[in-house]
Structures are given as C-alpha cells and as structure tokens.
C-alpha positions, 0 to 999 in steps of 0.5 A: 063223388060227382055232384049230380045237377038237376039237369043232365046234358041231352048226350048223357041221359038214358038213351035207347039202343037199336039192335046190334046183331052181327052175323054168327056161325049158329042159328037164332034170332027169332026170340030176339025178334019177338022180344024186340018186336022186329022182323026176323032176320037171316036165321044167323043173327043170335045174338044182340051185343047190347051197348057194346063197346067190344069188337069181335075177335080179329073182325073190329069194328063189328060188335060195336054198338051206335048211339042213335045219332051215328057214333060209336057208343066207345067213341062217345065213352072215350071222349068223356070216361068220367061222366059216363063210367064215373071216377071210381070206375075210370080210376081203375078201368080206364075208358073202358065200361068192363062189361059186355052185354048180350041177348043170345037166342040158341037156334040150334045147341052151341058147340062146347067151347071155354073161355081164357082167364085174366091171367091167361089173357094178360100173358097170352092175348094182351088183355086185362080181361079174360071172359068169364060170362053168366046166362040169365035165362028169359025164356026156354022153350021145348021138352028139355032145355038145358045147359052143359057146364063143366066136366062130370068127372076129371079128364085129362089134357091127352083125353081132350087134346084126342077128343079135339082132334078127332071131333068126338062130339059125343064124348065131349057133350057126354062128359059134361054137366047137363043142367036143366034150366027155367025162366029166371035161373042164372049160371055163372061160367067161370073161365076155363070151364067148359060148356055149352047152350042148348037149343031152345035157351034165350038169355041175357049174357054178361061177360067181360069185355072179350071176345075170346072163345076157344072152341073144343067142338068145331065140326057141323059148324061154320068154324074151322080148327085153325080158328078154335085155338085163337091162333095159339097152338092147342097146346097152349090153348088147353092149358087154361081149360079145367080139367077137374070135374064140377062137384054138386057144391061147385055147381050149387055155387055157380047157379042161382033159381028165381024166387017169388016175383015181387016189386023192388030190387033183387040181385040175380047172379051168385056171389061168385060173379062179383069181380067180373059184372053184376046183375039186378032184377027191377020191378016198378011197382009204386016205384023203385030207386037205383043208384047212380051207375053206368048200366045197361038195361033190358026190359024184359016185361011190361011197360013203365017208366024210368026218371031221374033228375031232369029226364025220363024215359019211357019203357016197354017190353024189349027195349034196351038201354044205356044208362051214363053214370052222370044220369044220376040216381034214377027210379023205375015205376009201373008194370015193368020188369027189367034187369040192370046189368052192371060192371064190377065194383073196382074193390070187387074185381081186384080179388081176381085181377093179376095186374094189381 
C-alpha cells in the first residue's frame, strides 16, 4: 500500500464540487436545489452527476464534472490515477473510478426502462461495464411515494415487444412490482431488471460508470423510439431483459430499510451490490474514522468537519465532495450525516466480470 505522508498535496485533498446538472428529458430538480441551497433550474435538471468521469450516451463531454480550477475531474484522475484511486484499484480498473453517483429528483414518474449487464455491454457496446444501479432514498414526497421493480409474473419476449411497439404504458407498469419507499431505504436494481422511479422520490443513485439505458416506454417523454434501443435494434436490445418474475425472496435480497439512527458507520446497500459499488452512512458525533479510498461524499444533514493528515474541510448540508485515495484515512465529526459512495473492491468486482 502507498504510505501516507503528513502533508497531502493541495490538488489531492478532498474538494467540494458544484452542481453538474445536464438537461434531461424528464422533469425534476427542485429537491436538489433545496438540498444544495441553490436557485431552482428550468425544471428539467433532475439529475446532478456528482464527481462524474462518465459522459452521457453519445453526448460527450456532457456529464463530466469539473473541479473548481476548471479541469475535468476525469482528466485529473487520468493524470494521476494511483494517487486518486489507489494502487489496487488502478491495477484492476485502470484510470476509471468505476463509479457514477447522481442526485436524482423525480419531478414526474420516470419511464419503464432497464440497463444492460457487463456481458452484454462487452459484446455489443464495447464496454467492460454494464449499468447495475442502486437508489438510497433521501426524501419521499406525496401520498404514496414508490418505485417499480421487476415483473410480478414471468413474461415472454413477444409480449414485451408488443407493449413496446404499441406503447401500452398501462400494461408495462401494472406488470411490475410496486414498492412504497421512505427516507433511508435502499434498493438495488440489477442489470436487466425493468424498473421506474415514481414522482416525488429523491435519491442518491449509485451506478456502474455508463449511461446505457434501454427505454421500453417513451410515449409522453422527449424520447423517440429510435433512441430507446441504444441503436442496437429491438431484437438485440430485448435479449438482455430479465423476463422472469422477481419473487418475494428476490425483492428482499435487493432492498434494505434503514435501522435506528446512531453515530458511527453502517453499510447502506444490500450485500448483492458489492461487485458494483458500495455505500456507507456515517454520522459524526464524537468522531468516526474512515479508511483511505476514492470516494464521493454527499452531506445529507447537519454540519461538521472532515479531517485527515495535513488537511481539513468544513461540511454543511447539501455539499458534495470528491475524496482522492491520496488524502489518506479521515475522520468525520460534528452533528452531520453523510453518504460515502465507493467503487467496488477488485476482489468483489471480479465476481461478475466477464473479462476475468
């Protein structure tokens, strides 16, 4: 492991990041503005791509986050990948953080869609990453805040193809499991699983570092049928959809409710998420120490301080921070709650890596 010196170079200390909200096809963003204490956008800024080294599909460089000095974070990481990511991560993933984190505020229900897995992405999209994702709910507004996840019963490919062709939105949505969510809940969405996020759900979304989405539903949104299949044709695109139903046991394995609030550190996501990403909830209190790692931090509540060897940073609600590996171990203290989002450990990622 790299030895941590007493003073960290200024460009390798944790740094606060400003908003990075590309315009999207669906409405939202008010909850992001409230969390950050910023002015609302145009109503179509529902996603904040925090510390993103990932571009939007076919819209590069849109999506990339910038450091305060104007550089793209991706360029800074590629210039010093071991310092940013750590030697073990670099040896396995190269100069990619292998993580995409977003704040997502659904001002309307999102369309039914799904994402390819790693094997499909390697075969058809020239990428080692698919797009398994997870949601950590920050707020759930409205009388019945919910998400939809997986089929309620097994379906057949021709049936789904018919729904897509006719845009039978009611049939698609009613065929999915509807899950009521509340603040603190976590939901893992394995690649290939059809899903949708309901209006009023505000979450931190962790993803593999791609923007691959296959949109079963496009009517009523600013999407065309051609863009929905990633340009692959529907026969190919539908080959990576999961057609089997999610059983109650399956749903239990990909969901997790928040326990009682307490100072310290706790894992937030179901264990099945470990090959793709990790998330920890840290609450300061008298002080909590976290290990050296590349991390994306979202300050959910309160204010406090994070400090390491040779550096410190004041925290307040709504801040987003990128932490380089070279910043070393650090302590969070004060009446503050944060989410620390992390890439997978290489030994975990290897469990679902067709290239290994």
